[in-house]
N, C-alpha and C positions, 0 to 999 in steps of 0.2 A: 504494500500499499504506500502511495506517495501523496502528500498534500503539498500545496504550493500557494504562494501569494506574491503578487507583483508589488514593488515598492515605489513610492513617489519621492520619498525623502530618506536617503541613506548616504553614509560617508564611510569610505574604506579607511581603516586604521591599522597600523602596524607598530609594534613596540619592542623595546628591549630595556631592561633594568627599571621598568615601571609597569604597572598594571594597564593592560589595553583598555579596560572598561572603567577607568578611574572616574570618567564623567558620570557613569551610572552610580558609583559609590557616593559621589558628591550629592546626587539627587535623593539619596535615601532619606535625608531629613525633610524633604518636601513630599515624600511619597505616601499615598494612602494604601498602595499595594506594592509588594515586592515579590517577584518570582525568580527563582534560581534553579537552573538545571546544570549539573556538573558531573564530571566523571569521578573526581575526588575532591577532598578538602585537605588542608594542611594538617599533618599529624602533630606538629610542634608549636605552630603559631596560632594566635587567636585574634589578630587585628581585624580581619574581615568579619568574623563572628561577632566581635565587639561592636562593629559598625551597625550590625543588625540589632543588637541589644540596645544600642543608643537611640534607635528610632522612636518616634512617638508611640505611646502605648496603644493607640488604636490602629496602628499600621498593621495590615494583614500581610503575613509572610508565608510563602510557600517554598519549600526546598525539596528538590528531588536529587538524590545522589546515588551513584554506584558505590559499591564497597570493594575497591580493587585490592589485589594482593598477588604477588608472584609465588603462588603455592606450588607444592610438589605435584608431580604427575600422577600420584596415586592417592588413594583415600585412607592412607595410614595416619598414624598419630601426628607426624610432623605437619602434614597437610591440615589436619583438624585443629591443631594448636594455633597455627598461623591464621587460619580462617577465623577462629573464634576470637583471637586477639583483635583482628581488624574489625569484626562486627561489634565487639564491646567498645572499642575506641570510637567508632562512628556513632554508636548509640549514646555514648557519654557526651561527646562534643556537640551532637546535634539534638540534644534533649530539648524539646519545645519549651520546657520550663526555664531553661537557661537562655533562650533566645528572645522570646516575646510572648505576651499573653495570647496572641492570636496566631501563633506559628503552627503550620502544618508541615510535617516532615515525612518523606517517603523514600524508599530505597528501590531502585530499579537496576537489576543486575544485567540488563542488556543495554544500558545507556552509555553512549560515548559522546553525546551532544553537550554543547556548552552554551547556555543562554543566561545572561544576568540582566535583569530589567526591572524597571518600576512602571507605574502607569503613565510616565511621562517620556521615558527614554529606554531603549533596548540595545543590548550588545549581543551579537551572534558571531561566534568565531571559534578560535582554537584554545582560548584560555580557560582554565578551570577556575572555580571559585577557591583559589588557593594562593597564598602569598608567594609560593615557589614559582608560580607562572611568570612573575616579574623577572625571573632570572633568564627566561628563554626568549627567543624570537617568537612572538605571537602575532596573529593577525585576525581580522574579522571586519565587521562593519557596525557602525553606530547609526541608529535610526530614531527619529522622533515622529515617524509616520503614525498617526493616530489609528488608522485602519489596521496597520500591521501589528501594532501593539495589542490592539483588541483581538486580532487573529491569534496571536501567541497565547493570550490569556484564555480565550474561549475555545480554541481548537487544539493547539499544540500541547499545552499543559494537561488538559483533561485526557487527551489521548495517551500520553505517557504515564500519567497517574493510574490509568486503567490497567496498565501492565506492571504496576509497582506494588510493593508491600508497605503497609503503613508502619510508622514508627513504633506503634504499640505492639506490633507483631513480635512474638516470643523469639528470643535469640536462637534457640534450638531450631526453630522453624526457618529462620533466616539462614542458618548454617546449612540445613538440609537443602534449601533451594539453591544455594551456591554450589553445593556438591553435585546436585542433579544437573545443573547447567554445566559444571565442569566435566561431567561424564559425557555429555553430548559433544562438547569440544574435543574431548580425548578420543572418542571413537571416530570422530571426523578426521582427526589428525592421524589416528592409527590407519584408517582406510587410505588416506593419501600417502602415508609412509610405505605401506605395503604395496600399493599400486605402483609406486615409483621403484620398488624393488623388482616387481614382476614385469613391468613395462618400461620401455625407453622412448623418450621423445626424439624423433628424428625429422630432419628437414629434407624433404624430397622435392626438388624442383620448386623451391619456394613455398611448399605446402608442409606445414607441421603436422605430424601424425604419430600416434602412439603405437609402438610395435612390441610384441611380446619378447621379453629379454631371454635370448639363448646365447648371449656372448659374454656377459660379465657377471661374476659371482658377487652379489651384494647382500643377500639374505644370510644371516648367521643364526645359530641355535640360540644365542643369547636374546635375539629378537623374539623368538618364540616363547622363551621363558618370561620375558618382560610382558608380552601380550597376555600370557596366562595369569600373571600376577595382577595385572590391571583388571582382568575379567573377574577373578575371584574376589578382589576387593570391591568391585562393583556389585557383586551379589550380596556382600555384607552390607553395602550401602542400601540396597533395595530392602533388605530385611529390617534395617533401622528405620527406613521411611515407612515401611509397612506397619510398624508399631503405631504410627500416627493414624493410619487408616483404620487400625483395629480399635481405636478408642471408642468407648461406648457411645459418646455423643454422635459419632458418625455412623456407627452400626445401627443406632436407633433411628437414624434418618434414612436408612436403606442404602447407604453408600458402600459399594463393594470395596474390599481390600485389594492388595496387589498380589494375592496368591497365584492367580493365573499368569500375571506378568512375570513373576519370579520363576514359575515353572517354565514359561516360554524362554526366558533368558538362560536358565540352567540348561535347557535342551540345546539352545544355540551354542553355548559354551562347550557342551559335551561334543557337539559336532566339530567345533574348532579343535578340540583336543585330539580327536580322531585324526583330523587332517595333519596335526603336528607330529603324528607318529608314522605317517605314510611317505609318499614321494616328496612332499614339501619338506619333510625333515631331512630326507636324503639330500635334497638340494641345499638345505641350510648348512649341513655339516660338510659339504664339499669344500675342500681347501686346495686351491690351484697350486700353491707352493709345495704342499705336502705331496700332491700327485706328481709334480715334476721331480721332487727329491727322490721319491720312491722309484719312479721310472729310471732315473739316472743310476740309482743304486743297483737296479736289476741289470743295467747295461754297463756297470763300472769297468768290466774287462775290456770293452771296446771304446768307451767314452773317455779318452785321454788325449792330451796334447792337441794335435791338429784336428782330431775328430770330435773334440769336446763341443765346439760351437754347433756342429751338425746334430749331435745328439740332444743338445739343449733345445734347439729349434724343433727337433722331432718330439721331444718331451712336451714342450709347450703346445704344439699342435695337437698332440694326443690329449692333453688336459682340456683344451678348448672343445674338442670333439666329445670328450666325456661329459663336460658340463652341458653342452648343447643337448646331449642325449637325455641327461637327467632333467633338464628344463622342459623338454618336450613331454617327458613322462609325467611331469608335475603340473602341466598347464591346466588341466581340468580341475585338479584339486586347488590350485592357486586361485582360479576364478571363483571356485566355491568358497574359499576362505574369504575373499573380498566380499562376497554376498553375505556371509555370516557376520562380518564386522559391520556391514551396512545395516543389517537387521538389528544389531545391538544399538546402533545410533538411532534408528527409528523407534525402538523400544524406549530408549532414554528420553526422546522427545515426547512420547506418549505419557511416560511417568511424570514429566514436568507439567504437561497439560492437565493430567488428573490431579496432581498436587496443587496447582494453582486454582483448580475449581473447588477445592475444599473451603468451607467457611472457617478459615483458620483463626479468625478473630474471636471465635467462640471458645477457644481454649487457651490455656497458659500452662506450659510444661517446662519452663526454663530449667534445664538440667545441664547446661553446657559446661558448668564448672566441675562436673563430676568426672 
């Protein structure tokens, strides 16, 4: 979905060593409404948040922020601890009670947009609502177009708020949502990674095309082990999420749990494990150097001095042929593996949709510190 609006009054602005939207901050004292959409906020500084707190008491403030974090690729303890710390920090700093009497705060885990505006002036650009943005080259535009400001207030912010979680949402639920979204991204990345192991992009007469890889050994057994680890940690995540669906308040409302989804995910992962023991595994454990070394070892009586280069070339050619043969044998299973990974990503998207459809504000289960 795309929404758009033409502007009558806009000015391009670029900055370094100061905030691109300083004109908007200056207007906070005159504003009856303030809307902020940001990817992150400052972890250490509070100048911008203080500017909100210093507004008139009747100023209506709406903040929508992501909760970013460079978390681990798995759903283990390290990932959980970092995610929970980020969530706690954002909930502490963006507490409505600390900002203003009429502050509304939301978290949107798919947001990367930056808008800082009052009912008089709006900034749209690359800068976050964060003091650190002043350190970067940032750009965007400033507008005092009344129709545009009204468009942002009445269409853009309601749209993104509809996909956000309210501040009062329990921290455990916020954590689970970030983990579910992380799983979608992880399976998408896994599919791309494996696709580029099995297929090579080639330019033929100016036309780029993907060809099945029978020439270069890229896949390794450690890649298979990593994929298995991700999959089983994902199953553990699903079981944790399912505890929310099993709560009595949802059961009494006739909301189904994730038992069927977990069963489907388990079946898909079992299929992947079977593929990991077949021709895909043989392909992954193939080592060209080991093959060449073994070949030369078998020919050591002849492969000496002036004949060495000949036998090295012969060994490398034999290695290439052996890999090509293994690759051809593994093609069907390789394609099937890609489909299984794609199915897990589709399931993860389904879980997110089901999770977001729950009336989560009906419950409070904050156990993130356990």
